[in-house]
Residue frames as qw, qx, qy, qz and C-alpha x, y, z in Angstrom:
[[0.659, 0.447, -0.357, -0.489, 83.19, 107.95, 95.69],
 [0.786, -0.146, 0.600, -0.010, 83.19, 104.24, 95.09],
 [0.397, 0.625, -0.573, -0.351, 85.27, 102.65, 92.34],
 [0.959, -0.046, 0.281, -0.010, 85.40, 99.08, 91.12],
 [0.156, 0.758, -0.598, -0.209, 89.01, 98.40, 90.09],
 [0.991, 0.083, 0.089, 0.055, 90.30, 95.24, 88.28],
 [0.113, -0.781, 0.601, 0.126, 94.00, 94.63, 88.62],
 [0.970, 0.215, -0.070, 0.091, 95.82, 92.04, 86.45],
 [0.362, -0.778, 0.484, 0.172, 99.37, 91.50, 87.63],
 [0.890, 0.413, -0.074, 0.181, 102.17, 90.37, 85.22],
 [0.509, -0.761, 0.342, 0.210, 105.44, 90.16, 87.03],
 [0.563, 0.681, -0.452, -0.120, 108.36, 90.07, 84.55],
 [0.987, -0.084, -0.110, 0.083, 110.29, 86.84, 84.56],
 [0.560, 0.532, -0.315, 0.552, 113.63, 88.60, 84.78],
 [0.348, -0.702, 0.324, -0.530, 113.05, 89.64, 88.38],
 [0.267, 0.225, -0.890, 0.292, 114.74, 87.37, 90.99],
 [0.544, -0.463, -0.691, -0.113, 112.55, 85.27, 93.25],
 [0.390, -0.326, -0.464, 0.726, 113.82, 87.23, 96.22],
 [0.057, 0.067, -0.053, -0.995, 112.65, 90.54, 94.69],
 [0.449, -0.311, -0.596, -0.589, 109.30, 89.03, 93.72],
 [0.541, -0.451, -0.678, 0.211, 108.73, 87.80, 97.35],
 [0.259, -0.262, -0.281, 0.886, 109.78, 91.15, 98.77],
 [0.197, -0.073, -0.258, -0.943, 107.39, 93.06, 96.44],
 [0.513, -0.400, -0.688, -0.323, 104.46, 90.62, 97.23],
 [0.475, -0.431, -0.607, 0.470, 105.05, 90.98, 101.00],
 [0.091, -0.201, -0.124, 0.968, 105.18, 94.80, 100.74],
 [0.325, -0.208, -0.532, -0.754, 102.10, 94.73, 98.48],
 [0.492, -0.432, -0.755, -0.023, 100.26, 92.77, 101.08],
 [0.351, -0.395, -0.458, 0.715, 101.16, 95.12, 103.86],
 [0.044, 0.089, -0.144, -0.985, 100.09, 98.13, 101.82],
 [0.430, -0.295, -0.653, -0.550, 96.78, 96.49, 100.80],
 [0.488, -0.487, -0.687, 0.227, 96.01, 95.67, 104.44],
 [0.192, -0.265, -0.221, 0.919, 96.94, 99.23, 105.56],
 [0.250, -0.053, -0.366, -0.895, 94.37, 100.62, 102.91],
 [0.509, -0.350, -0.740, -0.267, 91.78, 98.10, 104.05],
 [0.404, -0.440, -0.624, 0.504, 92.18, 98.99, 107.76],
 [0.046, -0.272, -0.123, 0.953, 91.86, 102.73, 107.07],
 [0.448, 0.563, 0.562, -0.407, 88.56, 102.04, 105.05],
 [0.266, 0.618, -0.321, -0.667, 89.73, 103.08, 101.59],
 [0.328, 0.205, -0.844, -0.371, 90.03, 99.68, 100.24],
 [0.668, -0.168, 0.257, -0.678, 86.56, 98.30, 100.99],
 [0.940, 0.075, 0.295, -0.156, 86.54, 94.91, 99.27],
 [0.125, 0.616, -0.727, -0.276, 89.22, 92.72, 97.73],
 [0.900, 0.125, 0.353, -0.221, 88.39, 89.52, 95.82],
 [0.291, -0.408, 0.765, 0.405, 90.68, 87.19, 94.00],
 [0.737, 0.402, -0.234, -0.491, 89.89, 86.03, 90.42],
 [0.843, -0.199, 0.499, -0.035, 90.07, 82.26, 90.48],
 [0.846, 0.273, 0.360, 0.284, 92.77, 80.89, 88.27],
 [0.450, 0.722, 0.041, 0.525, 94.44, 84.19, 87.44],
 [0.466, -0.233, -0.293, 0.802, 96.83, 86.67, 89.15],
 [0.103, -0.445, -0.305, -0.836, 94.01, 89.18, 89.24],
 [0.085, -0.431, -0.747, 0.499, 91.59, 90.81, 91.64],
 [0.104, -0.667, -0.385, -0.630, 88.54, 92.91, 91.81],
 [0.327, -0.255, -0.486, 0.769, 88.51, 95.57, 94.42],
 [0.083, -0.851, -0.380, -0.352, 86.20, 98.31, 95.54],
 [0.395, 0.022, -0.267, 0.879, 87.75, 101.58, 96.76],
 [0.148, -0.884, -0.441, -0.048, 85.95, 104.33, 98.66],
 [0.497, -0.189, -0.032, 0.846, 88.02, 107.47, 98.23],
 [0.061, 0.675, 0.217, -0.703, 87.39, 111.26, 97.66],
 [0.414, 0.747, -0.145, -0.499, 88.21, 111.63, 94.02],
 [0.885, 0.453, -0.055, 0.089, 89.61, 110.14, 90.76],
 [0.268, 0.757, -0.478, 0.356, 93.06, 111.80, 91.69],
 [0.547, -0.531, 0.532, -0.369, 92.93, 110.21, 95.09],
 [0.959, 0.061, 0.261, -0.090, 92.40, 106.75, 93.68],
 [0.691, 0.650, -0.233, 0.214, 95.12, 107.33, 91.11],
 [0.014, 0.743, -0.539, 0.396, 97.62, 108.30, 93.88],
 [0.744, -0.327, 0.499, -0.302, 96.69, 105.31, 95.98],
 [0.942, 0.330, 0.058, -0.006, 97.07, 102.91, 93.05],
 [0.512, 0.729, -0.356, 0.283, 100.60, 104.27, 92.37],
 [0.325, -0.660, 0.578, -0.351, 101.61, 103.40, 95.92],
 [0.960, -0.064, 0.228, -0.150, 101.14, 99.74, 95.40],
 [0.391, -0.592, 0.620, 0.336, 104.51, 98.03, 95.00],
 [0.540, 0.192, 0.772, 0.276, 103.15, 95.85, 92.10],
 [0.342, 0.788, 0.193, -0.475, 101.74, 98.85, 90.31],
 [0.121, 0.636, -0.541, -0.537, 104.42, 98.84, 87.60],
 [0.001, -0.111, 0.952, 0.284, 103.32, 95.33, 86.69],
 [0.294, 0.455, 0.722, -0.430, 99.63, 95.88, 86.70],
 [0.108, -0.302, -0.565, -0.760, 97.08, 96.32, 83.93],
 [0.032, 0.342, 0.637, -0.690, 94.25, 98.30, 85.78],
 [0.134, -0.465, -0.582, -0.654, 90.65, 98.97, 84.75],
 [0.009, 0.201, 0.559, -0.804, 88.63, 101.49, 86.86],
 [0.173, -0.516, -0.663, -0.513, 84.89, 101.79, 86.86],
 [0.123, -0.144, 0.402, -0.896, 83.31, 104.61, 88.91],
 [0.225, -0.417, -0.880, -0.023, 80.15, 103.39, 90.74],
 [0.259, -0.247, 0.087, -0.930, 76.98, 105.14, 91.75],
 [0.340, 0.081, 0.757, -0.552, 74.14, 104.24, 94.00],
 [0.169, -0.255, -0.806, -0.507, 71.37, 102.18, 92.26],
 [0.442, -0.260, 0.077, -0.855, 67.88, 103.53, 93.03],
 [0.843, -0.185, -0.356, -0.357, 66.69, 99.87, 93.68],
 [0.498, 0.207, -0.708, 0.456, 69.43, 98.96, 96.22],
 [0.609, -0.610, -0.506, 0.014, 68.26, 98.17, 99.70],
 [0.569, -0.578, -0.124, 0.571, 71.14, 100.06, 101.41],
 [0.265, 0.953, -0.004, 0.146, 72.39, 103.63, 100.79],
 [0.677, 0.317, -0.257, 0.612, 76.07, 104.45, 100.54],
 [0.425, -0.736, -0.301, 0.433, 77.45, 106.45, 103.49],
 [0.310, -0.360, 0.209, 0.855, 79.28, 108.90, 101.13]]
């Protein structure tokens, strides 16, 4: 199943710079792991904001929820999820 996910990040100002940098580095590693295994299909930054739009290809709502909770910056995110379906006018057909 495909999902469009918007993530807005708001890291609290009380966190130390070292903690923020550690969280960002760990987040990057986790995001790249999920991209390499094919579950995080697309990742785009929103210009001028600490936000992204992503497409995930996972088995279920619960699977996506579990994945999102593994992101180190998850506690500081506002997340919007939109399930996607194949459009009948699309030139390509999803593999799942």
